C-alpha positions as CSV (number, residue, x, y, z in Angstrom):
1,M,-10.1,38.1,26.9
2,R,-10.5,39.1,23.3
3,E,-9.9,42.6,22.1
4,V,-13.1,44.3,21.1
5,N,-12.8,45.9,17.6
6,A,-14.9,48.4,15.8
7,L,-17.3,47.3,13.0
8,S,-18.6,49.8,10.5
9,I,-20.9,49.8,7.5
10,D,-20.7,52.6,4.9
11,V,-24.3,52.9,3.8
12,E,-24.4,53.8,0.1
13,D,-26.0,52.3,-3.0
14,Y,-24.0,50.4,-5.6
15,F,-24.2,53.3,-8.1
16,Q,-22.8,55.9,-5.7
17,V,-19.3,54.4,-5.5
18,A,-16.5,56.8,-6.6
19,A,-15.0,54.1,-8.9
20,L,-18.2,54.0,-10.9
21,A,-18.8,57.8,-11.0
22,P,-17.7,58.2,-14.7
23,A,-20.6,56.0,-15.7
24,V,-23.2,57.3,-13.2
25,P,-23.9,61.1,-13.2
26,R,-25.3,62.2,-9.8
27,S,-28.3,63.7,-11.7
28,S,-29.3,60.1,-12.6
29,W,-29.2,58.6,-9.0
30,A,-32.9,59.1,-8.3
31,Q,-33.9,57.3,-11.5
32,R,-31.7,54.2,-10.9
33,E,-32.8,50.9,-9.3
34,S,-32.1,51.2,-5.7
35,R,-30.8,48.1,-3.8
36,V,-29.5,49.6,-0.6
37,E,-32.5,48.7,1.6
38,R,-32.5,45.0,0.8
39,S,-28.7,44.7,1.2
40,T,-28.6,46.7,4.4
41,D,-31.5,44.8,5.8
42,R,-29.5,41.6,5.1
43,L,-26.6,43.0,7.0
44,L,-28.9,44.0,9.9
45,Q,-30.1,40.4,10.1
46,L,-26.6,39.0,10.0
47,L,-25.5,41.3,12.8
48,D,-28.6,40.5,14.8
49,D,-27.9,36.7,14.4
50,H,-24.5,37.2,15.9
51,G,-25.6,39.6,18.6
52,I,-23.3,42.3,17.2
53,R,-23.9,46.1,17.1
54,A,-22.0,48.3,14.6
55,T,-21.5,51.9,13.4
56,F,-23.4,52.7,10.2
57,F,-21.9,55.7,8.3
58,V,-25.0,56.7,6.3
59,L,-24.8,58.9,3.2
60,G,-27.0,61.9,3.6
61,W,-28.6,61.2,0.1
62,I,-29.6,57.8,1.4
63,A,-31.1,59.3,4.6
64,L,-33.1,61.8,2.4
65,H,-34.5,59.1,0.1
66,H,-34.7,56.1,2.5
67,S,-35.5,57.6,5.8
68,S,-37.2,54.4,7.1
69,L,-33.9,52.5,6.6
70,V,-32.1,54.9,8.9
71,K,-34.8,54.5,11.5
72,R,-34.5,50.7,11.3
73,I,-30.8,50.8,11.8
74,A,-31.1,53.1,14.8
75,G,-34.0,51.0,16.1
76,A,-31.9,47.9,16.0
77,G,-29.4,49.5,18.4
78,H,-26.6,50.5,16.0
79,E,-24.7,53.7,16.1
80,I,-25.7,56.2,13.3
81,A,-22.7,58.3,11.9
82,S,-22.2,60.5,8.9
83,H,-20.8,59.5,5.5
84,G,-21.3,63.0,4.1
85,F,-24.1,63.8,1.7
86,S,-23.3,63.3,-1.9
87,H,-20.2,61.0,-1.8
88,Q,-18.0,63.6,-3.3
89,L,-14.2,63.4,-2.6
90,I,-13.5,66.1,0.0
91,Y,-10.4,67.4,-1.8
92,T,-12.6,68.2,-4.9
93,Q,-14.9,70.4,-2.8
94,S,-14.4,73.9,-1.4
95,P,-14.5,74.3,2.4
96,D,-17.9,76.1,2.2
97,E,-19.4,73.3,0.0
98,F,-18.1,70.6,2.4
99,R,-19.4,72.5,5.4
100,Q,-22.9,72.9,3.9
101,E,-23.2,69.3,2.8
102,T,-21.9,67.9,6.0
103,R,-24.1,70.1,8.2
104,H,-27.2,69.1,6.1
105,S,-26.3,65.4,6.3
106,K,-25.7,65.6,10.1
107,E,-29.1,67.3,10.7
108,L,-30.9,64.8,8.6
109,L,-29.4,61.8,10.4
110,E,-30.0,63.3,13.9
111,D,-33.6,64.0,13.1
112,L,-34.1,60.4,11.9
113,A,-32.0,58.7,14.6
114,G,-33.4,60.8,17.5
115,G,-29.9,61.5,18.9
116,A,-26.6,63.2,18.3
117,V,-24.4,62.1,15.4
118,I,-20.8,62.3,16.6
119,G,-18.8,60.2,14.1
120,Y,-17.8,60.9,10.5
121,R,-16.2,59.1,7.6
122,A,-15.3,60.7,4.3
123,A,-16.3,59.3,0.9
124,S,-13.4,57.1,-0.3
125,F,-11.3,58.1,2.8
126,S,-10.7,61.5,1.2
127,I,-9.2,63.3,4.2
128,T,-5.7,63.5,2.9
129,R,-2.8,65.9,3.2
130,R,-4.5,68.4,0.9
131,S,-7.9,68.3,2.8
132,L,-6.8,68.3,6.5
133,W,-8.8,71.6,6.7
134,A,-11.9,69.3,6.8
135,L,-11.0,68.3,10.4
136,D,-11.7,71.9,11.5
137,V,-15.0,71.8,9.8
138,L,-15.9,68.6,11.6
139,L,-15.0,70.2,14.9
140,D,-17.1,73.3,14.1
141,L,-20.1,71.0,13.4
142,G,-19.8,69.1,16.6
143,F,-18.3,65.8,15.5
144,H,-16.3,64.0,18.2
145,Y,-14.4,61.5,16.0
146,D,-13.4,60.8,12.5
147,S,-12.6,57.5,10.8
148,S,-11.3,58.6,7.4
149,V,-7.5,58.4,7.5
150,F,-5.8,55.5,5.8
151,P,-2.1,55.3,6.8
152,I,-1.0,53.9,3.4
153,H,-0.1,54.9,-0.2
154,H,-3.0,54.8,-2.6
155,D,-4.0,56.5,-5.9
156,R,-7.1,58.0,-4.4
157,Y,-6.5,58.5,-0.7
158,G,-4.1,57.9,2.2
159,I,-1.7,59.7,4.5
160,P,1.5,57.6,4.7
161,G,3.1,57.9,8.0
162,A,-0.1,58.8,9.9
163,A,-0.6,57.1,13.3
164,E,-2.0,53.6,13.0
165,E,-3.7,53.4,16.4
166,P,-6.8,55.4,17.5
167,G,-6.0,58.6,19.2
168,R,-6.3,62.4,19.2
169,V,-5.0,64.3,16.1
170,M,-4.4,68.0,15.7
171,A,-6.5,69.9,13.1
172,P,-4.8,72.9,11.3
173,S,-6.4,75.3,13.9
174,G,-4.6,73.5,16.8
175,R,-7.8,71.9,18.1
176,T,-8.0,68.1,18.5
177,L,-10.3,65.4,17.2
178,V,-10.3,61.7,17.9
179,E,-9.2,59.7,14.8
180,F,-9.8,55.9,14.4
181,P,-7.6,55.2,11.3
182,M,-8.2,52.3,8.9
183,A,-6.3,49.1,9.6
184,A,-3.1,48.0,7.9
185,A,-0.8,45.2,8.9
186,S,2.9,44.4,8.2
187,F,4.0,41.5,6.1
188,G,7.6,41.2,5.2
189,G,8.1,45.0,5.7
190,A,5.2,45.9,3.4
191,R,2.1,47.7,4.7
192,I,-1.0,45.8,3.6
193,P,-4.5,47.2,4.1
194,V,-6.7,44.7,6.0
195,S,-9.5,46.9,7.1
196,G,-12.3,45.7,4.8
197,G,-14.0,46.8,1.6
198,G,-12.3,45.8,-1.6
199,Y,-9.3,44.5,0.3
200,F,-11.6,42.1,2.1
201,R,-12.9,40.8,-1.2
202,L,-9.7,40.8,-3.2
203,L,-7.2,39.4,-0.7
204,P,-7.3,35.8,0.7
205,Y,-9.4,35.7,3.9
206,S,-6.5,33.9,5.6
207,L,-4.3,37.0,5.0
208,I,-6.9,39.4,6.2
209,R,-7.4,37.3,9.4
210,R,-3.7,37.1,10.0
211,G,-3.3,40.9,9.6
212,L,-6.2,41.7,11.9
213,A,-5.0,39.2,14.5
214,Q,-1.6,40.8,14.3
215,I,-3.1,44.1,15.3
216,N,-5.0,42.6,18.3
217,E,-2.4,40.2,19.5
218,R,1.0,41.7,18.7
219,K,0.2,45.4,18.8
220,R,-2.5,44.9,21.5
221,R,-5.0,47.4,20.1
222,P,-8.3,47.4,18.4
223,F,-8.9,47.7,14.6
224,V,-11.7,49.2,12.7
225,F,-13.3,47.1,9.9
226,Y,-15.7,48.4,7.2
227,L,-18.0,47.0,4.5
228,H,-20.6,48.4,2.1
229,P,-24.1,46.9,1.8
230,W,-23.6,46.5,-2.0
231,E,-20.6,44.2,-1.3
232,I,-23.0,41.3,-0.3
233,D,-25.2,41.9,-3.4
234,P,-23.7,39.9,-6.3
235,D,-26.8,40.4,-8.4
236,Q,-26.5,44.2,-8.7
237,P,-26.5,45.6,-12.2
238,R,-23.1,45.7,-14.0
239,L,-22.1,49.2,-15.2
240,R,-19.8,50.0,-18.1
241,V,-16.6,51.3,-16.5
242,G,-12.8,50.7,-17.1
243,W,-11.2,47.4,-16.2
244,L,-9.6,48.6,-13.0
245,S,-12.9,49.9,-11.6
246,R,-14.6,46.7,-12.7
247,F,-12.0,44.7,-10.9
248,R,-12.2,46.7,-7.7
249,H,-16.0,46.8,-7.6
250,Y,-17.2,43.4,-8.8
251,T,-14.6,40.9,-7.8
252,N,-15.7,38.3,-5.3
253,L,-19.1,39.9,-4.6
254,D,-20.5,36.3,-4.4
255,R,-18.0,35.4,-1.7
256,C,-18.2,38.4,0.5
257,E,-21.1,37.4,2.7
258,E,-19.6,34.1,3.6
259,R,-16.3,35.8,4.5
260,L,-18.2,38.3,6.6
261,Q,-19.8,35.4,8.5
262,R,-16.3,34.0,9.2
263,L,-15.0,37.4,10.4
264,L,-17.9,37.9,12.8
265,N,-17.1,34.5,14.3
266,D,-13.3,35.1,14.5
267,F,-13.3,38.5,16.2
268,A,-15.3,40.5,18.8
269,F,-17.0,43.7,17.6
270,A,-18.8,46.8,18.8
271,P,-19.7,50.3,17.5
272,I,-16.8,52.7,17.0
273,A,-18.0,55.1,19.7
274,D,-18.2,52.2,22.2
275,V,-14.7,51.1,21.4
276,L,-13.3,54.6,21.7
277,R,-15.0,55.0,25.1
278,M,-13.5,51.7,26.2
279,H,-10.1,53.2,25.5
280,G,-10.9,56.5,27.2
281,L,-10.8,58.5,23.9
282,L,-14.2,60.0,23.9
283,I,-13.7,61.9,27.2
284,P,-11.6,65.0,27.8
285,S,-8.0,63.8,27.7
286,P,-4.8,65.4,28.8
287,N,-2.8,63.4,26.2
288,V,-1.0,65.4,23.6
289,A,-2.5,65.1,20.2
290,A,-0.5,63.7,17.3
291,A,0.1,65.9,14.3
292,L,-0.9,64.3,11.0
293,P,2.0,64.2,8.5
294,H,2.1,67.2,6.1
């Protein structure tokens, strides 16, 4: 029997990506051409064609300006979770600012989805060693799980040495929260991110598939995969940014949808909350929580 993995979609528009922030002031978002509805609707159709349900981490700004989209996602049977409100990196915010934005986003999403929102993912995986305080804010606001920790080295995010399997982690207060970390695989002793997004577009599909299969077959545990709606939209406007941001954002947009089709055929998927329940992680557990590396 195949391992059931977690599929997630980070719902944000192409101009809200952190890598493009130098060229796109937040004050200009409302005046820009929005493409998030058409690309998300395309993903909804693809998932429906494959009989797959996923977790949609929706940006609060999107919920405010595209409320009908959130209702369509929920109406199709997918899990609605929070991606924050303004796509700011957590470690650039104060705890009070983070708390206010996250509460606002959660309330918006719950009103539109008609149910509790229990999952959270930080913009650009920005729960790092310097922003672990955010876990306590999530607990205060009633979240049951987080999926923001990347157990790798990266210039913007990552907690090297963090647990690679889903489980309970300890917040600075001593309370615990379920964490479903992003996927990385081992190749020749090197840790390679294989969990989706830019890695999915930039690395050969055969490498991504081998890495994900390694997690399922050798480590016998599920992985979480993520994608953005704009990643299947090769016709999006090109913005003037530095070469590294251009490379990360625009490379292989025209190949991403075909690769996603292959992925949906190669692995079994369900929403994050469902996968965590399958593994007994969303019920009270006597297991000792792991401490994130400091």
